[in-house]
C-alpha positions in Angstrom: -6.9 -5.8 -16.2 -10.1 -5.1 -14.3 -11.9 -8.2 -15.5 -9.0 -10.5 -14.6 -8.8 -8.9 -11.2 -12.5 -9.6 -10.6 -12.1 -13.2 -11.8 -9.1 -13.7 -9.5 -11.0 -12.2 -6.6 -13.9 -14.5 -7.1 -11.9 -17.6 -7.6 -9.6 -16.9 -4.6 -12.5 -16.2 -2.4 -14.1 -19.5 -3.4 -10.9 -21.4 -2.8 -10.4 -19.6 0.6 -13.8 -20.8 1.7 -13.1 -24.4 0.5 -9.8 -24.5 2.3 -11.4 -23.1 5.4 -14.1 -25.8 5.4 -11.4 -28.4 4.8 -9.5 -27.1 7.7 -12.5 -27.3 10.0 -13.2 -30.8 8.8 -9.7 -32.4 9.0 -7.9 -30.0 11.4 -4.7 -30.0 9.2 -2.7 -26.8 9.7 -1.5 -27.1 6.1 -5.0 -26.2 5.0 -5.0 -23.2 7.3 -1.9 -21.8 5.6 -3.2 -22.5 2.2 -6.4 -20.7 3.1 -4.4 -17.7 4.3 -2.6 -17.6 0.9 -6.0 -17.6 -0.9 -7.3 -14.9 1.4 -4.2 -12.8 0.6 -4.8 -13.4 -3.1 -8.4 -12.1 -2.6 -7.1 -9.0 -0.7 -4.6 -8.3 -3.4 -7.3 -8.6 -6.1 -9.5 -6.2 -4.2 -6.6 -3.8 -3.9 -6.1 -3.9 -7.6 -9.8 -3.4 -8.3 -10.1 -0.4 -6.0 -6.6 0.9 -6.7 -6.0 1.6 -3.0 -2.4 0.4 -2.6 0.9 1.2 -4.2 3.0 -1.4 -6.0 5.2 -1.8 -3.0 2.3 -2.9 -0.8 1.2 -5.4 -3.5 4.7 -6.9 -3.5 4.5 -7.3 0.2 1.3 -9.2 -0.2 3.1 -11.4 -2.8 5.8 -12.1 -0.2 3.2 -13.1 2.4 1.5 -15.4 0.0 4.8 -17.1 -0.8 5.7 -17.5 2.8 2.2 -18.9 3.6 2.5 -21.5 0.8 6.1 -22.3 1.8 5.0 -23.0 5.4 2.1 -25.2 4.1 4.5 -27.2 1.9 7.1 -27.9 4.6 4.6 -28.6 7.4 4.4 -32.2 8.4 
């Protein structure tokens, strides 16, 4: 469990940085919401690694990730 959380943290941080650079380059708000989703994945992975949050808080992060991805997908 710990290894997979570390891998998810690393990949999500990398994807957050890529989406942030893409947003700065093309100024498309979709990339901003996608970046927010990857940042939330990173925060969730850190919470799992350091075991600082209860399951209810992690589910709230999942909800925020879904909302962010939904907004990115319906944004014109």
